[in-house]
GULOKE-708481 format. One line per field, with one value per residue: residue in one letter; x, y, z of N, C-alpha, C in turn. Coordinates in pm, whole numbers, plus 50000, padded with zeros to 5 digits. Example, Ala and Ser with C-alpha at 12.3 -4.5 7.8 and 13.67 -1.06 7.14 Angstrom:
<babas>
aa = A, S
n.X = 51319, 51285
n.Y = 49431, 49775
n.Z = 50780, 50708
ca.X = 51230, 51367
ca.Y = 49550, 49894
ca.Z = 50780, 50714
c.X = 51320, 51290
c.Y = 49670, 50003
c.Z = 50780, 50787
</babas>
This chain:
<babas>
aa = M, R, I, I, I, I, S, S, T, L, I, I, L, G, I, S, A, C, T, K, Y, P, E, G, P, A, F, S, L, R, T, K, T, N, R, V, A, G, V, W, H, I, H, K, Y, E, I, D, G, V, D, S, L, Q, H, M, G, F, E, T, H, E, Y, V, F, G, S, S, S, C, D, R, T, F, Y, G, R, N, C, T, N, C, A, G, P, G, S, E, W, S, F, S, T, I, D, K, K, L, L, I, N, L, L, Y, I, P, A, T, S, P, F, S, Y, S, V, N, S, T, A, G, I, T, Y, D, S, W, E, I, M, R, L, K, N, K, E, M, I, L, E, S, Y, S, D, V, S, N, S, T, I, R, I, T, L, V, K, E, N, N, K, R, P, C, E
n.X = 52173, 52234, 52327, 52140, 51929, 52105, 52097, 51894, 51815, 51963, 51872, 51568, 51635, 51763, 51598, 51436, 51536, 51558, 51362, 51152, 50976, 50975, 50766, 50651, 50537, 50787, 50782, 50610, 50377, 50220, 50176, 50368, 50141, 49924, 49879, 49801, 49575, 49255, 48961, 48966, 48919, 48951, 49131, 49305, 49413, 49672, 49774, 50172, 50133, 49902, 49548, 49323, 49094, 48825, 48838, 48909, 48742, 48704, 48656, 48458, 48557, 48613, 48829, 48959, 49162, 49291, 49431, 49664, 49539, 49338, 49508, 49637, 49460, 49333, 49076, 48828, 48507, 48258, 48325, 48388, 48566, 48748, 48965, 49035, 48916, 49128, 49301, 49553, 49800, 50121, 50427, 50733, 51079, 51315, 51596, 51612, 51387, 51016, 50828, 50488, 50331, 50019, 49889, 49751, 49636, 49332, 49319, 49155, 49123, 49258, 49509, 49663, 49931, 50160, 50342, 50465, 50623, 50710, 50828, 50518, 50415, 50181, 50174, 50107, 50341, 50420, 50601, 50513, 50519, 50433, 50319, 50032, 49873, 49595, 49557, 49739, 49998, 50058, 50333, 50389, 50541, 50441, 50558, 50433, 50284, 50484, 50457, 50415, 50224, 50040, 49915, 49697, 49515, 49235, 49193, 48843, 48811, 48944, 48875, 48954, 48910, 48837, 48846
n.Y = 53478, 53257, 53107, 53084, 52942, 52673, 52575, 52557, 52337, 52111, 52088, 52021, 51762, 51635, 51643, 51462, 51243, 51093, 50947, 50735, 50564, 50315, 50332, 50608, 50894, 51158, 51360, 51493, 51641, 51597, 51418, 51058, 50903, 51059, 51007, 50726, 50704, 50603, 50514, 50293, 50129, 49829, 49853, 49733, 49376, 49207, 48892, 48804, 48914, 48922, 48978, 48942, 49005, 49006, 48709, 48679, 48738, 48959, 49245, 49397, 49476, 49628, 49821, 49998, 50212, 50300, 50626, 50760, 50861, 50678, 50436, 50301, 50110, 49845, 49708, 49541, 49655, 49499, 49317, 48884, 48843, 48942, 49167, 49094, 49197, 49375, 49380, 49590, 49839, 49902, 50139, 49938, 49903, 49755, 49639, 49877, 49969, 50010, 49934, 49798, 49718, 49500, 49363, 49017, 48934, 48716, 48420, 48421, 48621, 48928, 49010, 48812, 48682, 48658, 48582, 48667, 48593, 48661, 48703, 48563, 48647, 48779, 48878, 49048, 49184, 49375, 49552, 49863, 50021, 50224, 50553, 50763, 51041, 50938, 50719, 50401, 50150, 49823, 49568, 49202, 48879, 48556, 48289, 48010, 48003, 48062, 48343, 48690, 48883, 49185, 49500, 49687, 49950, 50239, 50553, 50643, 50883, 51141, 51136, 51124, 50818, 50771, 51025
n.Z = 48547, 48387, 48602, 48827, 48617, 48589, 48825, 48885, 48702, 48858, 49091, 49054, 48892, 49041, 49280, 49167, 49098, 49380, 49455, 49681, 49611, 49358, 49140, 49221, 49360, 49314, 49476, 49763, 49888, 50159, 50391, 50398, 50611, 50580, 50326, 50351, 50435, 50485, 50288, 50023, 49733, 49528, 49278, 49061, 49063, 48997, 48972, 48868, 48617, 48509, 48468, 48766, 48875, 48910, 48892, 49119, 49319, 49388, 49338, 49468, 49734, 49965, 50174, 50429, 50544, 50908, 51099, 51271, 51486, 51526, 51590, 51381, 51255, 51058, 50796, 50624, 50406, 50272, 50244, 50347, 50613, 50566, 50733, 51058, 51364, 51563, 51324, 51172, 51029, 50960, 50887, 50728, 50710, 50487, 50293, 50222, 50115, 50107, 50280, 50348, 50634, 50747, 50971, 51135, 50914, 50765, 50586, 50422, 50242, 50028, 50066, 50164, 50139, 50121, 50425, 50742, 51065, 51371, 51670, 51748, 51601, 51348, 51001, 50711, 50456, 50219, 49909, 49923, 49589, 49466, 49616, 49603, 49648, 49604, 49463, 49510, 49467, 49549, 49609, 49680, 49682, 49640, 49778, 49849, 49613, 49425, 49243, 49138, 49289, 49246, 49359, 49262, 49469, 49497, 49588, 49757, 49853, 50029, 50326, 50594, 50858, 51078, 51202
ca.X = 52076, 52250, 52364, 51944, 51858, 52192, 52092, 51700, 51762, 52023, 51738, 51498, 51713, 51810, 51462, 51312, 51634, 51527, 51229, 51135, 50907, 51014, 50724, 50664, 50585, 50923, 50773, 50449, 50328, 50100, 50312, 50266, 50061, 49761, 49874, 49741, 49476, 49087, 48890, 49039, 48903, 49056, 49123, 49358, 49458, 49724, 49891, 50246, 50058, 49739, 49447, 49303, 49032, 48700, 48846, 48966, 48613, 48730, 48603, 48336, 48580, 48720, 48973, 48961, 49330, 49298, 49540, 49744, 49431, 49277, 49558, 49607, 49309, 49299, 48902, 48748, 48409, 48201, 48340, 48404, 48686, 48885, 49058, 48999, 48931, 49249, 49392, 49680, 49848, 50239, 50520, 50858, 51179, 51354, 51709, 51557, 51230, 50973, 50680, 50306, 50208, 49962, 49907, 49625, 49537, 49266, 49380, 49060, 49193, 49306, 49642, 49717, 50003, 50302, 50279, 50592, 50606, 50822, 50800, 50451, 50279, 50172, 50174, 50153, 50447, 50361, 50691, 50480, 50509, 50343, 50149, 49953, 49681, 49459, 49659, 49866, 50066, 50142, 50351, 50446, 50556, 50417, 50619, 50354, 50236, 50546, 50385, 50455, 50098, 50046, 49730, 49576, 49405, 49222, 49099, 48700, 48742, 49080, 48816, 49018, 48749, 48856, 48869
ca.Y = 53410, 53096, 53004, 53016, 52818, 52584, 52522, 52552, 52220, 52037, 52088, 51925, 51638, 51559, 51541, 51294, 51124, 51039, 50873, 50666, 50401, 50280, 50429, 50747, 51011, 51184, 51493, 51520, 51730, 51520, 51286, 50882, 50836, 51076, 50947, 50583, 50713, 50644, 50428, 50208, 49986, 49713, 49843, 49546, 49273, 49129, 48738, 48738, 49057, 48863, 49071, 48800, 49126, 48951, 48560, 48589, 48798, 49141, 49383, 49482, 49471, 49770, 49857, 50119, 50244, 50438, 50722, 50694, 50861, 50536, 50318, 50261, 50037, 49822, 49667, 49576, 49642, 49471, 49144, 48808, 48775, 49081, 49205, 49090, 49221, 49407, 49441, 49673, 49882, 49994, 50116, 49951, 49970, 49617, 49710, 50016, 49909, 50097, 49820, 49853, 49580, 49463, 49252, 48912, 48873, 48638, 48327, 48443, 48794, 48942, 49040, 48723, 48618, 48659, 48589, 48653, 48581, 48766, 48767, 48563, 48775, 48735, 49025, 49004, 49296, 49413, 49682, 50016, 50055, 50398, 50623, 50884, 51059, 50855, 50547, 50304, 49953, 49702, 49448, 49087, 48772, 48417, 48131, 47903, 48055, 48110, 48409, 48806, 48940, 49313, 49527, 49815, 50054, 50401, 50603, 50668, 51017, 51171, 51178, 51052, 50701, 50760, 51157
ca.Z = 48504, 48408, 48690, 48859, 48530, 48606, 48978, 48880, 48682, 48924, 49225, 48970, 48853, 49265, 49351, 49074, 49131, 49520, 49496, 49776, 49610, 49261, 49090, 49246, 49314, 49399, 49597, 49764, 50064, 50255, 50432, 50338, 50659, 50542, 50149, 50301, 50584, 50401, 50263, 49903, 49663, 49465, 49137, 48994, 49097, 48942, 48989, 48751, 48556, 48476, 48552, 48774, 49019, 48862, 48899, 49219, 49334, 49456, 49301, 49558, 49837, 50032, 50300, 50541, 50661, 50961, 51080, 51389, 51583, 51526, 51585, 51238, 51205, 50903, 50788, 50531, 50446, 50164, 50175, 50446, 50643, 50468, 50810, 51164, 51531, 51660, 51271, 51232, 50977, 50973, 50826, 50790, 50578, 50488, 50271, 50177, 50021, 50189, 50273, 50425, 50709, 50721, 51094, 51149, 50778, 50732, 50478, 50299, 50199, 49933, 50096, 50237, 49990, 50148, 50539, 50781, 51166, 51438, 51839, 51749, 51566, 51213, 50909, 50618, 50412, 50098, 49925, 49848, 49413, 49438, 49715, 49553, 49732, 49565, 49425, 49627, 49456, 49640, 49491, 49703, 49624, 49722, 49825, 49838, 49456, 49378, 49170, 49205, 49319, 49236, 49395, 49263, 49553, 49437, 49720, 49726, 49898, 50129, 50456, 50735, 50879, 51238, 51278
c.X = 52115, 52294, 52194, 51915, 51971, 52145, 51908, 51682, 51824, 51882, 51630, 51547, 51731, 51654, 51416, 51391, 51656, 51405, 51223, 51056, 50905, 50892, 50637, 50543, 50709, 50899, 50605, 50433, 50235, 50218, 50255, 50165, 49961, 49711, 49798, 49637, 49319, 49065, 48929, 48940, 49004, 49054, 49133, 49401, 49514, 49780, 49992, 50186, 49965, 49633, 49304, 49151, 48892, 48698, 48856, 48777, 48656, 48677, 48545, 48438, 48679, 48790, 48969, 49100, 49305, 49438, 49586, 49636, 49298, 49399, 49600, 49576, 49335, 49134, 48908, 48594, 48337, 48247, 48385, 48541, 48829, 49049, 48973, 48979, 49070, 49397, 49475, 49722, 50042, 50333, 50653, 50975, 51258, 51484, 51569, 51448, 51167, 50850, 50565, 50277, 50155, 49912, 49738, 49566, 49508, 49297, 49263, 49063, 49260, 49505, 49725, 49796, 50164, 50364, 50424, 50546, 50750, 50749, 50666, 50337, 50236, 50147, 50225, 50246, 50449, 50475, 50525, 50574, 50536, 50269, 50194, 49867, 49579, 49463, 49754, 49859, 50108, 50173, 50392, 50470, 50574, 50466, 50554, 50317, 50322, 50544, 50415, 50236, 50106, 49859, 49716, 49514, 49397, 49149, 48965, 48694, 48929, 48982, 48901, 48923, 48777, 48814, 48735
c.Y = 53299, 53020, 53006, 52857, 52679, 52497, 52451, 52377, 52086, 52034, 51951, 51834, 51556, 51483, 51392, 51128, 51048, 50967, 50735, 50519, 50423, 50304, 50562, 50772, 51077, 51262, 51478, 51574, 51695, 51368, 51149, 50864, 50925, 51062, 50791, 50638, 50725, 50490, 50413, 50077, 49921, 49799, 49720, 49471, 49209, 48946, 48741, 48819, 48931, 48946, 48972, 48881, 49002, 48769, 48557, 48674, 48917, 49219, 49487, 49530, 49608, 49812, 49992, 50109, 50400, 50490, 50694, 50795, 50720, 50377, 50267, 50148, 49996, 49688, 49680, 49562, 49567, 49379, 49018, 48853, 48856, 49076, 49181, 49212, 49291, 49401, 49592, 49748, 49917, 49992, 50044, 49939, 49846, 49643, 49814, 50044, 49977, 49997, 49853, 49712, 49557, 49301, 49157, 48986, 48748, 48556, 48370, 48538, 48806, 48994, 48939, 48637, 48601, 48699, 48621, 48652, 48653, 48800, 48646, 48624, 48721, 48824, 48951, 49198, 49294, 49572, 49770, 50039, 50232, 50437, 50749, 50951, 50974, 50715, 50535, 50163, 49944, 49578, 49316, 48965, 48634, 48309, 48036, 47889, 48055, 48205, 48522, 48863, 49101, 49365, 49658, 49925, 50169, 50392, 50705, 50878, 51016, 51229, 51063, 50932, 50755, 50920, 51214
c.Z = 48434, 48506, 48821, 48773, 48553, 48758, 49006, 48846, 48759, 49024, 49133, 48953, 49033, 49332, 49240, 49128, 49292, 49487, 49592, 49674, 49391, 49127, 49084, 49357, 49395, 49495, 49675, 49925, 50102, 50305, 50395, 50443, 50609, 50432, 50229, 50405, 50485, 50335, 50087, 49876, 49575, 49331, 49038, 49077, 49009, 48984, 48806, 48628, 48518, 48570, 48643, 48923, 49041, 48948, 49042, 49340, 49426, 49437, 49375, 49677, 49881, 50146, 50346, 50632, 50767, 50930, 51181, 51509, 51598, 51532, 51425, 51252, 51056, 50948, 50640, 50503, 50299, 50143, 50352, 50459, 50583, 50591, 50972, 51272, 51510, 51479, 51243, 51127, 50977, 50891, 50824, 50679, 50604, 50344, 50148, 50086, 50154, 50234, 50390, 50514, 50756, 50868, 51101, 51004, 50789, 50598, 50369, 50182, 50079, 49959, 50167, 50188, 50062, 50269, 50663, 50972, 51295, 51587, 51815, 51755, 51413, 51113, 50780, 50528, 50300, 50065, 49884, 49683, 49399, 49543, 49662, 49638, 49708, 49465, 49526, 49554, 49529, 49597, 49608, 49617, 49724, 49754, 49785, 49694, 49362, 49239, 49262, 49256, 49401, 49251, 49362, 49320, 49471, 49526, 49687, 49744, 50026, 50288, 50498, 50827, 50982, 51308, 51261
</babas>
């Protein structure tokens, strides 16, 4: 009985120590693609820890992250120039940090702060701080404004937008 209790405790500690995201979750039954796919709205928009959602005018913006059956499209609703035709999202890992890259984001988008360019492709790269089924927190640093931008998105529903 002691062996079972000790083994269970070690397994639980091992799972909780191996988190992909700095703010969790430690374990999920859904894939990261399934957790991202859906319709999201911006719940919080912080610049250097200061809530700037209403100041920036993003409180009504919605973003649709398509799944692989939609070629991982990304577009905005209830806003102008949120994401244009051909916008896509993808995962990448740099320095063991799980990132989400958003391609072809216009300058007026809340996601247009950390622009990178590789082989003529412009994309915004955001570190995934938390990726739960109905909550996603993204963070990026802007070299232009020397500030950290943190976006908390909340999923409206679990329906996949293109399936």
